[in-house]
TORLOTI-402563 format. One line per 2 residues: their letters; for each residue x, y, z of N, C-alpha, C, CB. Coordinates in steps of 0.001 Angstrom, whole numbers, always signed. Atoms other than C-alpha are relative to their C-alpha. Glycine has a CB too. Example, Ala and Ser with C-alpha at 12.3 -4.5 7.8 and 13.67 -1.06 7.14 Angstrom:
as) +890,-1190,+0,+12300,-4500,+7800,+900,+1200,+0,-992,+27,+1246; -820,-1190,-60,+13670,-1060,+7140,-770,+1090,+730,+414,+462,-1415
//
This chain:
my) +574,-1012,+648,+92605,+88941,+88541,-592,+882,-1463,+524,+365,+369; +248,-216,+933,+90717,+90424,+85858,+927,+1349,-640,-1296,-9,+128
ep) -918,-904,+288,+93491,+92749,+83849,-610,+223,-1597,+1655,-563,+260; +360,-219,+1620,+92017,+94426,+80274,+1530,+444,+225,-1480,+1282,-755
pl) -1346,-382,+737,+95443,+95399,+78739,+213,+1481,+321,-58,-240,-1706; -117,-1060,-81,+94777,+99030,+79056,+170,+548,+1705,-1053,+414,-809
hr) -404,-421,-1349,+94805,+99034,+83008,+1093,-648,+519,-999,-148,+907; -1126,+971,-417,+97640,+96476,+83342,+1320,+1099,+102,+251,-1399,-1286
ee) -1219,-472,-362,+100872,+97873,+85230,+628,-847,+122,+140,+681,+915; -665,+1107,-309,+103543,+95692,+84759,+1586,+605,+286,-187,-1131,-1237
el) -1448,-326,-383,+106566,+98128,+85712,+363,-439,+1385,+265,+1510,-91; -332,+673,-1454,+107942,+96437,+88912,+295,+1071,+1004,+1330,-1016,-39
er) -416,-1434,-825,+109379,+99990,+90403,-1553,+150,+736,+533,+1659,-1262; +1178,-129,-668,+105610,+100968,+90711,-806,-1078,+781,-712,+435,-844
qh) +569,+1003,-445,+104254,+97984,+91577,+634,+384,+1688,+422,-1501,-902; -493,+59,-1462,+106854,+97752,+94647,-167,+1655,+353,+1792,-684,+169
al) +67,-1366,-651,+106402,+101517,+95097,-1678,+181,+578,+477,+1292,-1272; +1357,+111,-1024,+102365,+100909,+96017,+206,-551,+1217,-1130,-850,-525
ir) +85,+995,-1194,+103131,+98069,+98449,+692,+516,+1270,+674,-1389,-384; -983,-518,-1194,+105731,+100307,+100326,-912,+1164,+400,+1741,+529,-480
ar) +467,-1015,-360,+103083,+103087,+100130,-1345,-475,+879,-158,+876,-1196; +906,+613,-719,+100319,+100859,+101436,+151,-1544,+232,-1160,+299,-587
pl) -263,+1326,-388,+101818,+98231,+103208,-750,-1122,+897,+995,+161,+487; +1262,+790,-738,+98551,+96750,+104961,-337,-795,-1240,-1448,+1039,+661
gl) +443,+1042,+915,+98178,+93713,+102873,-1186,-827,+332,+1032,-862,-193; +1370,+1129,-153,+95099,+91347,+102426,+947,-1257,-310,-1606,+201,-1371
lv) -833,+1660,+65,+96938,+87602,+103259,-1243,-591,-210,+964,-772,+1566; +1091,+977,+227,+94731,+85068,+101657,+837,-1145,+114,-856,+103,-1395
sh) -670,+1779,-114,+95430,+81218,+102182,-1114,-1141,+14,+922,-314,+1657; +769,+875,+42,+93714,+78235,+101978,+230,-1188,+630,-211,-132,-1015
gp) -457,+1249,-770,+93584,+75264,+104599,-1523,-792,+35,+753,+412,+1737; +1207,+1238,-671,+91408,+72881,+106520,-1497,+713,-246,+224,-331,+2096
qg) +975,-844,-41,+88938,+75809,+107241,-592,+602,-1279,+411,+895,+765; +181,-688,+1451,+89027,+76898,+103468,+380,+1010,-95,-1123,+176,-514
ll) -437,-1428,+75,+89588,+80373,+102782,+174,+689,+1078,-774,+721,-657; -252,-894,-1379,+91180,+82708,+105530,+522,+1147,-553,+1071,-613,+1187
an) -783,-1430,+201,+92293,+86432,+105227,-185,+822,+642,-87,+639,-992; -267,-1035,-910,+93552,+88893,+107290,+859,+1056,-507,+553,-517,+1145
av) -445,-862,+550,+94767,+92109,+106973,+1250,+155,+1086,-1018,+1088,-311; -1592,+501,-580,+98967,+92111,+107696,+994,+1115,-493,+600,-1682,-728
pf) -1048,-1018,+439,+101411,+94920,+107605,+1169,-573,-739,+548,+736,+1193; -1090,+416,+384,+104260,+94062,+105486,+908,+663,-221,-74,-533,-739
ll) -1003,-783,+699,+107774,+95106,+104568,+530,-871,-1255,+1211,+398,+1033; -451,+158,+945,+109169,+94753,+101285,+1219,-156,-685,-379,+486,-236
ds) -1723,-232,+395,+112774,+93543,+100559,+581,-177,-1556,+915,-1200,+872; +96,+219,+1339,+112971,+93787,+96929,+1484,-589,-730,-490,+1392,-587
aa) -1132,+554,+245,+116661,+92561,+97006,+171,-1269,-90,+703,+337,+692; +178,+1262,-433,+115896,+89349,+98239,-339,-944,-764,-718,-41,+811
sk) +563,+1009,+1438,+114221,+87558,+94867,+162,+771,-576,-1392,-665,-348; -40,-629,+954,+113947,+88597,+91668,-1201,+909,-154,+222,-806,-920
lg) +1135,-1002,-126,+110291,+90109,+92217,-257,+513,+1228,-1186,-503,-404; +491,-421,-1692,+110650,+90865,+95931,-395,-841,+950,-1128,+810,+109
tl) +300,+1011,-1383,+110120,+89093,+99423,-962,+859,+1046,+1660,-446,+936; +896,-708,-1035,+107206,+89963,+101578,+292,-461,+1488,-1558,-303,-336
ia) -386,+482,-1266,+108016,+89715,+105097,-1036,+722,+874,+1558,+297,+376; +1273,-336,-774,+105537,+89938,+108056,+29,-934,+1210,-1398,-216,-902
hl) -538,+1143,-1011,+104631,+87988,+111304,-1933,+306,+140,+1625,+368,+1690; +1479,+149,-870,+101001,+86789,+112690,+335,-332,+1489,-1059,-1359,-627
ar) +380,+547,-1428,+99541,+86194,+115932,+601,-1246,+235,-1504,-190,+217; +6,+1237,-157,+100448,+82926,+117201,-1328,-581,+117,+745,-268,+981
an) +1747,+518,+45,+96641,+82457,+117871,-658,+268,-914,-921,+474,+940; +673,+269,+1180,+95860,+83080,+114749,+113,-1366,-1044,+333,+1074,-660
pq) -125,+1301,+873,+95344,+79688,+112681,+698,+244,-1452,-1532,-622,-257; -165,+202,+1522,+96211,+80930,+109144,+1641,-348,+16,-483,+1528,-1033
wr) -1477,+462,+30,+100075,+80493,+110076,+239,-1649,-134,+703,+518,+1411; +55,+1243,+95,+99413,+76776,+110453,-631,-492,-1315,-616,-433,+1099
dl) +621,+237,+1390,+97132,+76930,+107503,+1294,-16,-1314,-1222,+1397,-264; -1132,-706,+660,+100247,+78441,+105668,+1120,-1042,+119,+389,+1474,+710
aa) -994,+1057,-12,+102720,+75917,+106910,-361,-1582,-827,+238,-222,+1592; +371,+1100,+457,+100703,+73000,+105637,-468,+173,-1606,-1032,-495,+946
sp) +440,-98,+1991,+99449,+74529,+101962,+650,+1334,+210,-2162,+35,-865; -627,-1460,-310,+101912,+77460,+101862,-273,+905,-1314,+1783,-92,+324
ea) +627,-919,+932,+100463,+79050,+98624,-696,+1140,+332,-778,-594,-666; +918,-1203,-606,+99254,+82648,+99440,-226,+738,-1089,+624,+947,+1169
lv) +139,-1326,+409,+97922,+85733,+98097,-139,+1035,+762,-839,+98,-667; +10,-1377,-724,+98754,+89248,+98986,-647,+1169,-597,+1316,+428,+221
vf) +135,-1393,+883,+96629,+92341,+97854,-133,+938,+588,-966,+169,-853; -664,-971,-554,+97629,+95458,+98324,-952,+934,-882,+1691,+13,-109
qg) +1123,-1165,+579,+94902,+98629,+97743,+844,+982,-150,-1323,+514,+967; -844,-1340,+520,+96309,+101949,+96276,-1513,+966,+325,+752,-60,-2128
ad) +763,-844,-218,+94322,+104854,+96210,-1582,-656,-696,+681,+1344,-570; +1101,+431,+531,+90623,+104262,+95158,-852,+1315,+127,-540,-1302,+687
hy) +1297,-1245,-450,+87550,+106675,+94478,-1085,-248,-1034,+535,+1907,-160; +1046,-55,+942,+83962,+106685,+92899,+201,+1118,-991,-1284,+140,+689
vs) -195,-1150,+1247,+84001,+108399,+89456,-1700,+362,-398,+1035,-823,-1675; +1141,-555,+593,+80827,+110481,+88678,-34,+195,-1313,-273,+1072,+492
ps) -341,-404,+1718,+79747,+110736,+84974,-570,+1530,-317,-956,-1231,-1244; +502,-1641,+44,+78641,+114484,+85751,+1362,+521,-117,-922,+720,+1493
wy) -1307,-869,+344,+82469,+115001,+85304,+360,+138,-1152,+1102,-386,+505; -416,+329,+1636,+82934,+113748,+81696,-450,+1111,-704,-714,-1388,-731
at) +611,-974,+1030,+82792,+116360,+79126,-846,-496,-1108,+1035,+708,-642; +965,+528,+528,+80985,+113778,+77178,-1340,-199,+10,+241,-609,-4
kq) +1764,-315,-353,+77991,+114117,+79373,-854,+887,-874,-198,+772,+1429; +571,-1027,+301,+77719,+117427,+78063,-346,-284,-1505,+813,+1177,+341
et) +115,+27,+1778,+77772,+116263,+74089,-790,-1402,-298,+1811,-57,-931; +473,+1120,+880,+76111,+112769,+73973,-1249,-409,+1538,+1621,-1479,-630
hk) +741,+418,-1561,+74723,+112090,+78053,-115,-1767,-210,-2018,+913,+265; -456,+1449,+69,+76170,+108294,+77162,+922,-414,+686,+358,-379,-1079
vv) -925,+22,-873,+77984,+108025,+80236,-465,-531,+1589,+527,+1367,-72; +670,+752,-1280,+77744,+105747,+83287,+831,-18,+1289,-279,-1540,-340
pt) -1171,-109,-1403,+79490,+105910,+86955,+833,-1255,-229,-798,-96,+1830; -844,+1034,-427,+82389,+103929,+87781,+757,-39,+1230,+802,-149,-859
wn) -605,-233,-727,+84864,+103442,+90183,+1607,-333,-628,-581,-592,+1089; -1164,-60,+157,+88884,+104278,+89788,+832,-947,+1261,+253,+1477,-100
yv) -572,+797,-1138,+91308,+102234,+91724,+1730,-469,-537,-1172,-1525,+291; -1304,+606,+159,+95206,+100885,+92137,-186,-1440,+508,+1153,+802,+794
mv) -163,+1411,-430,+96112,+97445,+93034,+546,-577,-250,-552,-650,-14; -1109,+1188,+149,+98611,+95054,+93330,-477,-1013,+574,+1374,+201,+591
qa) -119,+1418,-558,+98585,+91211,+93880,+1170,-713,-103,-881,-807,-543; -1235,+714,-31,+101359,+89303,+94843,-203,-1556,+334,+923,+680,+1042
rg) +433,+1068,-115,+101336,+85710,+94834,+1764,-889,+121,-1183,-276,-1322; -1373,+804,-75,+104172,+82828,+96227,-320,-745,+1290,+1525,+994,+90
qa) -259,+1081,-958,+104801,+80191,+98631,+644,+654,+1406,+1050,-1115,-720; -181,-330,-938,+104802,+81203,+102113,+1328,-769,+1186,-1263,+2,+228
rv) -752,+747,-1115,+107627,+79997,+104760,-256,+508,+1307,+1465,+41,-185; +313,-43,-1799,+106732,+79902,+108460,+1433,+64,+617,-901,-1624,+736
ie) -910,-108,-747,+109338,+81240,+110714,-30,+249,+1327,+560,+643,-427; +508,+116,-1106,+109390,+80753,+114210,+1682,+577,+771,-773,-1691,+267
dd) -1352,+20,-401,+113439,+81681,+114667,+85,+1560,+1112,+1100,+2,-1604; -110,-801,-900,+113614,+84175,+117517,+679,+1441,-520,+693,-713,+1018
aw) -623,-1053,+728,+116203,+86484,+115946,-686,+597,-1255,+1240,-472,-372; +306,-651,+1637,+114725,+86809,+112392,-1117,+883,+634,-652,-1286,-1540
le) +1375,-809,-283,+111349,+87946,+114414,+437,+1168,+697,-1154,-804,+925; -694,-1458,-547,+113771,+90721,+116331,+68,+762,-1000,+1452,-10,+601
rq) -259,-1019,+1176,+114865,+91720,+113062,-1299,+581,-374,+673,-682,-1325; +1498,-109,+824,+111276,+91752,+111651,-324,+1282,+348,-1314,-1090,+441
ia) +1027,-1108,-978,+109503,+93918,+114226,+1137,+1302,-104,-388,-660,+2126; -881,-1159,+58,+112560,+96128,+114597,-57,+958,-1479,+1497,-620,+237
al) -92,-427,+1451,+112719,+96839,+110682,-1710,+836,-232,+327,-1669,-1170; +1272,-272,+274,+108802,+97040,+110757,-307,+1650,+533,-904,-1182,+729
td) +454,-1157,-717,+108564,+99499,+113257,+896,+1230,-592,+171,-226,+1659; -723,-1199,+720,+111676,+101675,+111807,-822,+564,-1161,+1429,-458,-593
rq) +719,-701,+1295,+109889,+101974,+108802,-1127,+548,+347,-355,-894,-1153; +1285,-627,-488,+106573,+103051,+110165,+239,+1198,+712,-778,-891,+876
ea) -446,-1265,-1464,+108151,+105614,+113017,+859,+820,-868,+1128,-683,+1720; -1178,-956,+598,+110936,+107010,+110188,-451,+1709,-323,+497,-760,-1588
sr) +648,-1656,+336,+108768,+110314,+109447,-423,+738,+1299,-1537,-33,-1023; +635,-733,-1265,+107794,+111027,+113057,+1278,+1006,+148,-373,-1124,+1556
pa) -1322,-670,-565,+110052,+113849,+114723,+1010,-646,+1302,-516,+1401,+509; -551,+653,-1326,+110585,+111640,+117651,-200,-1209,-199,-590,+374,+1324
pw) -20,+1346,+303,+110854,+108031,+116427,-144,-670,+1263,+1197,-412,-734; -155,+818,-1264,+109933,+105536,+118892,+706,-1468,-828,-1769,-266,+961
av) -1148,+880,+440,+112251,+102187,+118552,-665,-1237,+953,+1817,+636,+404; +196,+1116,-643,+111769,+98808,+119759,+406,-194,+1343,+471,-835,-647
gd) -876,-174,-979,+114608,+99293,+121878,-790,+829,+1073,+1290,+648,-527; +605,-827,-956,+112455,+101901,+123994,-1000,-786,+912,-680,+1132,-710
ap) +796,+751,-880,+110421,+99197,+125531,+788,-1084,+921,-1032,-673,-846; -1155,+868,-447,+112274,+96885,+128103,+41,-1182,-538,+54,-227,+1321
ad) -733,+877,+925,+114002,+93971,+126662,-888,-1243,-27,+1553,-317,+473; +617,+1692,-571,+112176,+90996,+128760,-1558,+398,-386,+243,-518,+2212
fv) +1506,-277,+946,+108649,+92740,+127536,-127,-478,-1324,-309,+1509,-262; +41,+487,+1442,+109613,+92660,+124082,+118,-1567,-488,+1091,+682,-626
al) -451,+1240,+229,+111137,+89085,+124335,-1346,-886,+140,+1204,-367,+1000; +1366,+690,-552,+107592,+88019,+125816,-909,+396,-1163,-624,+611,+1622
qr) +851,-228,+865,+105662,+89802,+123179,+811,-787,-1531,-324,+1723,+53; -300,+929,+1274,+107955,+87848,+120276,-660,-1427,+148,+1666,-219,-197
ka) +857,+1189,-686,+106796,+84727,+121955,-1389,-248,-861,-431,+444,+1694; +941,+179,+794,+103496,+85310,+120673,-379,+246,-1253,-574,+277,+401
iv) +514,-331,+1299,+103729,+85891,+117243,+1193,-1111,-1118,+122,+2027,-235; -785,+910,+922,+105297,+83712,+114056,-34,+805,-1273,-644,-1552,-186
gi) -743,-384,+1240,+107224,+85086,+111213,-781,-820,-1288,+1725,-462,+172; +848,+312,+1432,+105835,+84802,+107300,+1159,+727,-1008,-1899,+896,-119
ai) -779,-640,+1265,+108340,+85292,+104465,-991,-574,-1345,+1903,-667,-101; +350,+547,+1076,+106736,+84865,+101176,+710,+676,-1528,-1492,+80,+127
ei) -833,-287,+1263,+109186,+84971,+97834,-1164,+366,-1203,+1035,-1475,-440; +1035,-312,+1183,+107022,+86530,+95172,+387,-565,-1027,-220,+1371,-387
ad) -533,+896,+1175,+106788,+84435,+92151,-1040,+440,-910,+89,-1741,+231; +638,-750,+862,+104068,+86460,+90334,-616,+1373,+640,-999,-864,-594
ir) +788,-1400,-369,+102965,+90175,+90608,-878,+505,-1011,+960,+1175,+271; +656,-541,+931,+100384,+92016,+89029,-614,+1043,+680,-821,-850,-691
gk) +550,-1280,-131,+99291,+95451,+88993,-1223,+492,-935,+1083,+854,-174; +1472,-411,+662,+95916,+97134,+88100,-24,+1520,+208,-1460,-777,+809
wk) +629,-1476,-14,+95334,+100892,+87295,-833,+357,-633,+640,+885,-234; +1426,-134,+516,+92078,+101385,+87006,-210,+1526,-247,-1137,-606,+1093
ts) -192,-1170,-239,+92143,+105159,+86318,-315,+1276,-1223,+1292,-118,+440; +950,-612,+1240,+89985,+106727,+83483,+911,+30,-1460,-534,+1798,+427
qn) -1072,+132,+1382,+92678,+105189,+80752,-772,-78,-1457,+977,-1563,+111; +925,+12,+1184,+89526,+104670,+78358,-752,+1020,-184,-823,-977,-18
rt) +708,-1041,+431,+88197,+107933,+78300,+943,+712,-303,-908,+569,+785; -687,-1040,+778,+89011,+110985,+76320,+962,+1028,+1030,-1220,+882,-827
aa) -989,-959,-580,+91667,+113504,+77186,-1166,+885,+924,+976,+993,-1331; +939,-893,-794,+88603,+116031,+78186,-623,-674,+1036,-1047,+593,-801
dr) +520,+955,-887,+87012,+113200,+79955,+786,-163,+1337,-61,-1265,-707; -889,-49,-841,+90058,+112720,+82152,+400,+1033,+762,+775,-332,-457
ag) -52,-1084,-768,+90447,+115979,+83071,-829,+480,+613,+306,+746,-432; +1215,-498,-889,+87176,+116610,+84050,-61,-767,+930,-1325,+72,-559
va) -57,+1145,-793,+87552,+113371,+85989,+936,+670,+1400,+769,-1399,-953; -1076,-398,-696,+90677,+115021,+87692,-499,+1254,+907,+1178,+320,-996
eg) +617,-1258,-667,+89058,+118319,+88399,-1060,-141,+609,-278,+986,-778; +754,+101,-900,+86274,+116925,+89834,+255,-852,+1181,-944,-248,-516
le) -695,+706,-1279,+88184,+114626,+92347,+662,+1160,+578,+1140,-1288,-329; -562,-1175,-625,+90104,+117969,+93218,-1016,+606,+664,+635,+928,-897
al) +1011,-781,-339,+86979,+119797,+93840,-458,-604,+1372,-1069,+52,-1112; +646,+393,-1351,+86022,+117469,+96702,+608,+157,+1145,-310,-1218,+69
gd) -665,-551,-1021,+88945,+118415,+98700,+612,-1111,+1329,-1039,+1065,+487; -301,+438,-1337,+89672,+115420,+100503,+1222,-953,-355,-1323,-748,+806
ge) -1511,+510,+228,+93197,+113424,+100341,-83,-1017,-605,+859,-284,+1118; +118,+1014,+818,+91844,+110238,+99080,-68,+357,-1716,-1215,-682,+527
aa) +578,-572,+1287,+90332,+112220,+96083,+1242,+208,-893,-858,+1446,+237; -1176,-468,+541,+93181,+114224,+95437,+1331,-716,-318,+260,+855,+718
am) -1161,+1053,+301,+95725,+111153,+95319,-475,-657,-1131,+339,-1091,+1176; +273,+380,+1666,+93234,+109837,+92657,-281,+958,-1055,-1167,-838,-160
aa) -190,-1003,+690,+93363,+112975,+90876,+1504,-52,-592,-338,+1138,+813; -1170,-82,+580,+96777,+112919,+90545,+543,-1325,-842,+857,+371,+1055
iv) -550,+1208,+740,+97294,+109546,+89459,-841,-408,-1663,-228,-1361,+1203; +764,-31,+1526,+94400,+110043,+86530,+1108,+1062,-761,-1964,+767,+37
re) -1063,-901,+496,+96633,+113220,+85593,+1292,-892,-638,+498,+972,+1293; -641,+758,+377,+99456,+110843,+85778,+190,-702,-1336,-174,-509,+687
tg) +200,+1292,+873,+98379,+107831,+83665,-379,+923,-1271,-1334,-1278,+583; +303,-647,+1221,+97168,+110444,+81081,+1108,+270,-854,-642,+1161,+234
rr) -1677,-429,+507,+100882,+111391,+80336,+767,-1174,-397,+983,+716,+1266; -934,+1234,+214,+102117,+107936,+80176,-540,-379,-1863,-471,-1578,+1481
//
């Protein structure tokens, strides 16, 4: 990933926070068919290794797990908030008109060796933990145990587990750090005026980044 120093985010806690907030990662691997990429929901176990371990499962029908078994090197990309930035929001536009559009975004990329897991007890724990994580905020959370045990056992036979101990993790927060304080304020205000959730999320990041 291209990482200008101004946009580099090296704080592990912030990188992990993005993964937890946006757990649907793009799993990229390479095998006999060439490059493969699939969107997969991940759990992050930050205590399992120095940089954390990513845990997920794939459909047994998905050929990617066989590629990972043969060539375990994997890249997982987690995309955070992003938004188009109009040059009209910059104070500099009024001063010089020497401005161009850009795109703000936050992203984490994690690399490591994937381990393929077919142990039924591990899969049972993984799907329960993944479900509990996503259902936790609901007023009446659904649990895997709410479904018939024989049905769930049959579903587990159709999946394969993946664990990736993170060997390298990179964060990129491209959030108007190269602009003046007045320009950053204009970007945040312009995003907030749009009135949608993704724009508001990016506006908050722009304001927070400017204070660091």
